[in-house]
C-alpha positions in Angstrom: -2.4 2.7 14.3 -0.9 0.6 11.6 2.2 1.6 9.6 2.7 1.2 5.9 6.0 1.6 4.2 6.4 1.7 0.4 9.9 0.9 -0.7 11.5 2.0 -4.0 13.2 -0.9 -5.8 14.8 -1.9 -9.2 12.2 -3.9 -11.1 11.8 -5.2 -14.6 14.6 -3.0 -16.1 13.2 0.1 -14.4 11.9 1.2 -11.0 8.9 0.4 -8.9 7.5 0.8 -5.5 6.8 -2.3 -3.3 4.6 -2.8 -0.4 5.3 -6.2 1.2 5.6 -8.7 -1.6 3.7 -6.7 -4.1 5.2 -4.4 -6.8 3.6 -1.4 -8.5 4.0 -1.1 -12.3 7.4 -0.3 -13.7 8.5 3.3 -14.0 11.4 4.5 -16.2 13.2 6.4 -13.3 13.6 6.2 -9.6 12.2 9.7 -9.4 9.0 8.6 -11.1 8.6 5.6 -8.9 9.2 7.7 -5.8 6.5 10.3 -6.9 4.1 7.5 -7.5 4.8 6.0 -4.1 4.3 9.3 -2.4 0.9 9.6 -4.2 -0.1 6.1 -3.1 1.0 6.9 0.5 -1.0 10.1 0.6 -4.1 8.2 -0.7 -3.7 5.6 2.0 -4.0 8.4 4.6 -7.3 9.7 3.2 -10.4 9.0 5.3 -13.2 7.0 3.7 -16.5 5.4 4.6 -16.9 2.5 7.2 -17.2 -0.8 5.6 -17.1 -4.5 6.3 -14.2 -6.5 4.9 -14.5 -10.3 4.2 -11.4 -12.4 3.6 -10.1 -15.9 3.8 -7.4 -16.4 6.3 -4.3 -18.7 6.0 -6.2 -21.6 7.6 -9.0 -21.3 4.9 -11.5 -19.7 7.5 -13.6 -16.8 6.3 -13.5 -13.7 8.4 -15.4 -10.5 8.6 -14.0 -7.3 10.0 -15.5 -3.9 10.4 -13.1 -1.2 9.1 -13.6 2.3 10.2 -13.3 4.9 7.5 -11.1 7.2 9.7 -8.7 4.4 10.9 -6.0 5.1 8.4 -2.4 4.0 8.6 0.8 6.0 8.9 2.5 5.9 5.7 6.2 6.4 4.6 8.3 6.0 1.5 11.7 4.4 1.8 14.0 5.4 -1.0 
């Protein structure tokens, strides 16, 4: 099972949560960013419908993968 960790960071004169290199919107306080990250983490764990995902890889090749709706990651928030 995959693991996803949201990190709380200072961003644009406020606070945000970050996943990899991607930032959320900016929040006025660390607490607000943390609460938003907790919500995002909970939503990531919710099961959904099976679907096929199509994406272009780093070599420019198009790939198709089947994603099971109950294959959800473990999520954490690092403050």
